[in-house]
C-alpha positions in Angstrom: 12.1 22.4 1.6 10.1 25.4 0.4 7.3 25.8 2.8 5.5 29.1 3.4 5.0 28.1 7.1 8.2 26.2 7.5 9.1 27.2 11.1 5.8 26.2 12.6 5.5 23.0 10.7 9.1 21.9 11.3 8.7 22.5 15.1 5.6 20.4 15.0 7.4 17.6 13.1 10.2 17.5 15.6 7.7 17.2 18.5 5.7 14.4 16.8 8.8 12.4 15.9 9.9 12.3 19.5 6.4 11.5 20.7 5.9 8.4 18.5 9.3 6.9 18.9 8.1 4.0 21.1 5.6 3.0 18.5 8.2 3.2 15.7 10.4 0.8 17.7 7.6 -1.7 18.0 6.9 -1.5 14.2 10.6 -2.2 13.5 10.6 -5.2 15.8 7.6 -6.7 13.9 9.3 -6.0 10.6 12.3 -8.1 11.7 9.9 -11.0 12.6 8.2 -10.8 9.2 11.5 -10.5 7.3 12.7 -13.7 9.0 9.5 -15.5 8.0 9.8 -14.4 4.3 13.5 -15.3 4.2 12.9 -18.7 5.8 10.2 -19.4 3.2 12.5 -18.5 0.3 15.2 -20.8 1.7 12.8 -23.6 2.4 11.7 -23.7 -1.2 15.2 -23.3 -2.5 14.6 -20.2 -4.6 17.2 -20.1 -7.4 18.0 -17.7 -10.3 16.0 -19.8 -12.8 12.8 -19.2 -10.7 13.1 -15.5 -11.4 12.7 -16.0 -15.2 9.2 -15.6 -16.7 7.1 -17.7 -19.1 5.1 -16.7 -22.2 2.2 -18.1 -24.1 0.1 -20.6 -22.1 2.5 -20.5 -19.2 2.4 -24.2 -18.6 5.1 -25.7 -16.3 6.2 -22.3 -15.0 8.4 -23.5 -12.1 9.0 -19.9 -10.9 5.2 -19.3 -10.6 4.6 -22.6 -8.9 7.3 -22.1 -6.3 6.2 -18.5 -5.7 2.7 -19.6 -5.0 3.9 -22.3 -2.6 5.9 -19.6 -0.7 2.8 -17.4 -0.7 0.6 -20.2 0.7 3.2 -21.0 3.4 3.4 -17.4 4.5 -0.4 -17.3 4.8 -0.7 -20.6 6.5 -2.9 -21.9 3.7 -3.2 -25.0 1.5 -2.9 -23.2 -1.8 -2.3 -19.8 -3.4 -3.1 -18.3 -6.8 -0.8 -15.3 -7.5 -1.2 -14.0 -11.0 -0.3 -11.0 -13.1 -3.7 -11.2 -14.9 -5.6 -10.3 -11.8 -5.8 -6.5 -12.4 -6.9 -5.3 -8.9 -8.0 -6.3 -5.5 -11.6 -6.0 -6.7 -10.9 -8.4 -9.5 -9.4 -11.0 -7.0 -12.4 -10.6 -4.7 -14.9 -10.9 -7.6 -13.2 -14.1 -8.9 -13.3 -15.5 -5.4 -17.1 -14.8 -5.1 -18.1 -15.9 -8.6 -16.0 -19.0 -8.3 -17.7 -20.1 -5.1 -21.3 -19.0 -5.6 -24.0 -20.5 -7.8 -27.4 -19.3 -8.9 -29.9 -19.6 -6.1 -27.2 -19.3 -3.4 -26.7 -16.3 -1.1 -23.8 -14.0 -0.2 -23.9 -12.2 3.2 -21.5 -9.5 4.1 -21.1 -9.6 7.8 -19.2 -6.3 8.2 -21.7 -3.8 6.7 -21.6 -2.3 3.2 -18.4 -3.4 1.4 -16.0 -1.1 -0.4 -17.5 1.0 -3.2 -16.0 -0.9 -6.1 -17.8 -4.1 -5.1 -21.3 -2.6 -5.5 -21.4 -3.2 -9.2 -20.0 -6.7 -8.7 -22.9 -7.4 -6.4 -25.4 -5.6 -8.7 -29.1 -5.8 -9.0 -31.4 -8.5 -10.4 -31.8 -8.1 -14.2 -29.1 -5.4 -14.6 -27.6 -7.2 -17.5 -24.1 -6.5 -16.5 -23.1 -10.0 -15.4 -23.2 -9.1 -11.8 -23.8 -11.6 -9.0 -27.4 -10.6 -8.9 -27.7 -11.0 -12.7 -26.8 -14.7 -12.1 -29.5 -15.1 -9.5 -27.2 -14.9 -6.5 -28.9 -13.2 -3.6 -27.1 -10.6 -1.4 -27.6 -9.4 2.1 -25.4 -7.2 4.3 -25.5 -6.9 8.1 -25.1 -3.2 9.1 -22.6 -2.8 12.0 -23.8 -1.7 15.4 -22.4 1.4 17.1 -18.7 1.2 17.6 -18.2 -1.2 14.7 -19.6 -4.2 16.5 -21.1 -7.1 14.6 -24.9 -7.5 14.8 -25.0 -11.2 15.6 -28.8 -11.3 16.1 -29.4 -9.8 12.7 -26.9 -12.3 11.2 -28.7 -15.3 12.8 -32.0 -14.1 11.4 -30.6 -13.6 7.9 -28.8 -17.0 7.6 -30.7 -19.7 5.6 -29.8 -23.0 4.0 -28.9 -21.1 0.8 -26.3 -18.9 2.6 -23.1 -20.1 0.8 -20.5 -17.4 1.4 -20.1 -15.0 4.3 -17.8 -12.0 3.5 -15.6 -10.1 5.9 -13.9 -6.8 4.9 -10.8 -6.4 7.1 -10.1 -2.8 6.2 -12.5 0.1 6.7 -12.6 1.0 3.0 -14.5 4.3 2.8 -16.6 3.4 5.8 -16.4 5.4 9.0 -15.6 2.4 11.2 -12.5 0.7 12.6 -10.6 -1.9 10.6 -10.9 -5.4 12.0 -7.9 -6.9 13.7 -7.0 -10.6 13.2 -8.2 -11.3 16.8 -11.6 -9.9 15.9 -11.7 -11.7 12.6 -10.9 -15.0 14.5 -13.8 -14.3 16.8 -16.1 -13.7 13.8 -15.0 -16.9 12.2 -15.7 -18.9 15.3 -19.2 -17.4 15.5 -20.0 -17.9 11.8 -19.0 -21.6 12.1 -21.5 -22.0 14.9 -24.4 -20.2 13.1 -23.7 -21.1 9.5 -21.5 -24.2 9.4 -22.2 -24.7 5.7 -20.8 -21.3 4.7 -17.5 -20.5 3.0 -15.8 -17.7 4.9 -14.2 -15.1 2.6 -12.0 -12.2 3.8 -11.1 -9.2 1.8 -7.5 -8.7 3.0 -6.5 -5.6 1.1 -4.1 -3.3 3.0 -3.6 -5.7 5.8 -0.8 -8.1 4.8 2.3 -8.1 7.0 0.8 -5.7 9.5 0.0 -8.2 12.2 1.7 -11.4 13.2 -0.9 -13.5 11.3 -3.2 -13.4 8.3 -6.9 -14.3 8.2 -6.1 -17.8 6.8 -4.1 -18.5 10.0 -7.3 -18.1 12.0 -9.6 -20.2 9.9 -10.7 -18.1 6.8 -11.5 -20.4 3.8 -10.4 -18.0 1.1 -8.7 -14.6 1.2 -7.9 -12.2 -1.6 -5.9 -9.0 -2.2 -3.8 -7.0 -4.5 -0.1 -7.1 -5.3 0.1 -3.4 -5.8 -0.7 -3.0 -2.2 1.3 -4.6 0.7 2.6 -7.9 -0.6 4.1 -6.5 -3.8 6.6 -4.4 -1.8 6.4 -1.5 -4.2 7.9 -3.5 -7.1 4.9 -5.4 -8.5 3.5 -3.6 -11.5 0.2 -5.4 -11.5 -1.4 -8.6 -10.1 -3.4 -10.0 -7.3 -3.8 -13.1 -5.2 -6.2 -15.6 -3.7 -5.1 -17.9 -0.9 -6.9 -20.5 1.2 -8.2 -24.0 1.0 -7.4 -25.9 -2.2 -11.1 -26.5 -3.0 -12.1 -22.9 -3.0 -8.9 -21.6 -4.7 -9.4 -24.1 -7.6 -13.0 -22.9 -8.1 -11.9 -19.3 -8.1 -9.2 -20.1 -10.6 -11.7 -21.7 -13.0 -13.7 -18.5 -12.9 -10.6 -16.3 -13.3 -9.3 -18.3 -16.3 -11.6 -21.1 -17.6 -12.8 -24.5 -16.4 -10.3 -27.1 -17.4 -7.3 -24.7 -17.2 -7.7 -23.3 -13.7 -4.4 -23.1 -11.9 -2.4 -24.8 -14.7 -1.9 -22.0 -17.1 -1.0 -18.4 -16.9 2.2 -16.8 -18.3 4.2 -14.6 -16.0 5.6 -12.4 -18.8 8.3 -10.2 -17.3 6.9 -10.0 -13.8 8.5 -12.9 -12.0 11.6 -11.2 -10.7 9.6 -8.2 -9.4 7.2 -10.5 -7.6 9.9 -12.4 -5.8 11.9 -9.3 -4.9 8.8 -7.3 -4.0 7.6 -10.1 -1.6 11.1 -10.2 -0.1 11.0 -6.4 0.5 7.3 -6.4 1.6 7.9 -6.6 5.4 10.3 -3.6 5.3 8.1 -1.5 2.9 4.9 -2.2 5.0 6.9 -1.1 8.1 7.8 2.2 6.4 4.2 2.8 5.5 3.1 2.0 9.0 5.6 4.4 10.4 4.3 7.0 8.0 0.7 6.7 9.0 1.5 6.7 12.7 3.4 10.0 12.1 0.5 11.4 10.1 -2.0 10.4 12.8 0.0 12.1 15.5 0.7 15.2 13.5 -2.9 15.8 12.4 -4.2 15.2 16.0 -1.8 17.9 17.2 -3.6 20.4 14.9 -7.1 19.4 16.1 -8.3 16.7 13.7 -9.8 13.4 14.7 -7.6 10.5 13.4 -8.5 6.9 13.4 -6.6 4.8 14.4 -5.0 7.1 16.9 -1.2 7.1 16.6 -0.8 4.8 19.6 -3.5 2.3 18.8 -3.0 -1.3 17.5 -3.1 -1.3 13.7 -4.2 -4.0 11.4 -3.8 -2.2 8.0 -1.9 0.7 6.5 -4.8 3.0 6.2 -5.2 6.2 8.2 -8.6 7.9 8.4 -8.6 11.6 9.0 -11.9 13.4 9.6 -11.4 16.8 8.0 -15.0 18.1 8.2 -15.2 20.2 5.1 -14.8 19.8 1.3 -12.2 22.6 1.2 -10.0 20.8 3.8 -10.3 17.5 2.0 -9.3 19.0 -1.3 -6.4 21.0 0.1 -5.1 18.0 2.0 -5.1 15.8 -1.1 -3.6 18.5 -3.3 -0.8 18.9 -0.7 0.0 15.2 -0.8 0.0 15.3 -4.6 2.5 18.2 -4.6 4.9 16.0 -2.6 4.7 13.1 -5.1 7.7 11.8 -7.1 5.4 11.5 -10.2 3.0 14.2 -11.4 3.8 16.6 -8.6 2.9 19.4 -10.9 -0.7 18.2 -11.4 -3.4 19.5 -9.1 -6.1 16.9 -8.4 -9.7 17.9 -8.4 -12.8 15.9 -7.4 -14.3 13.8 -10.2 -16.6 10.9 -10.9 -14.8 7.6 -11.0 -15.9 4.1 -12.1 -17.2 2.0 -9.2 -17.6 5.0 -6.8 -21.0 6.5 -5.7 -19.8 10.1 -5.1 -17.1 12.3 -6.7 -13.7 11.3 -5.4 -10.5 13.3 -5.1 -7.4 11.2 -5.4 -3.7 12.2 -4.8 -1.6 9.4 -6.2 1.7 10.5 -7.8 2.9 6.9 -7.9 5.4 4.9 -10.1 2.7 2.2 -10.5 -0.7 3.5 -11.3 -3.0 3.1 -8.3 -0.4 1.4 -6.2 -1.7 1.8 -2.6 1.6 0.8 -1.1 3.0 3.9 -2.5 1.9 7.1 -0.8 -1.6 8.2 -1.8 -4.6 10.0 -0.3 -8.2 10.1 -1.4 -11.7 10.5 -0.2 -15.3 10.8 -1.5 -16.8 14.3 -1.4 -19.5 13.5 1.1 -20.0 14.3 4.7 -18.1 14.2 7.1 -15.4 14.7 4.5 -12.9 12.0 5.5 -9.5 11.6 3.9 -7.9 8.2 3.7 -4.1 8.2 3.7 -2.2 5.0 2.9 1.1 3.7 1.9 4.6 5.2 1.6 7.6 3.4 0.3 9.8 5.4 2.8 9.0 6.9 6.1 10.9 10.1 5.1 8.6 10.6 2.1 5.5 10.4 4.3 6.9 13.0 6.7 7.8 15.4 3.9 4.4 14.9 2.3 2.5 15.6 5.5 4.5 18.8 6.0 3.6 19.8 2.5 -0.1 19.0 3.0 -0.3 21.1 6.2 1.4 23.9 4.4 -1.1 23.7 1.6 -4.0 23.7 4.0 -2.6 26.7 5.8 -1.8 28.6 2.7 -5.3 28.1 1.1 -6.9 29.4 4.4 -8.8 26.1 4.9 -6.7 25.2 8.0 -8.3 27.1 10.9 -5.1 27.8 12.9 
């Protein structure tokens, strides 16, 4: 490996690998548990070669798709799942869930503060003419988090009304400087919401969290959960797609919005994706484990050189995201450029901050991935705003993350932005 500061970085890597070994062993044990669950679901539903073949046209009577969705529902402890290639992103799956279960005059409350940047245009403003929720007369409120990421239950009680129809929870931190929410915390939130707003549909944005903990939000009472297949559950093989999983009533409503009333869950060709979906889901526990090992390594390594990392390398994790508080625009840019230079695709391209659709500030993104935007593959990004936080996620192999982190530190040191 050609590093200008090879000796220093390699010595640091060796130290960190030894330090985190107990956590790596715990991750491997959980991978074994999830791998058994997935294998058991495949055997329960008698997956055969003909399930791996895809449909065309309307996609009616696609047995492979139907069995795959039953497997997905089983793994999530849910009544029903909708897993489709025509869901283009996690934001699309979330939007379909919300549009499908909200009507004019009703209200959406986000319990966990401001949601991820790409949802802001979905929520919209009254009369914006974009077809946003607000444009359809759906009211929106959010409950800012208290210090330490605690839920402000007093504010929630005061905000709830008879028109409150959906309460949203974002499991992952997104671009917010707060902890991601564990399944145990989400379970506590659901219990409280049921007491305060029993009429509400509880929605959870599950992006980045699948197969990290022993359970998913639907196991602890969420009504509908959504996410992306080019994150954890696609196992690095899914080339597109997303999912919604939960209670049958709410999934069917979301499906009508995604496709059309009267078609709902019945249609939807799988084109050439089916084999990738099955094999990707089978590999997902292992791939998520590799990503988790990588972010644990990154957290420990960056802490050693003086940066604040959240979660800390030895903390319980509920998603594959690592937050790194870098403190300056130069450090954020150099870090992301170092990750890009260690990518298998477009390593020769130097990313620079730029405006991106759905984001409020210029964003720098390092994503030399085989599937465009695939967050289960190694990427790093962050908005150019104080306190200049980088968000590192993914990694199909632990080895790749280690190499990329060494490359990033080398880049930061070489550009003079790393004060060591």
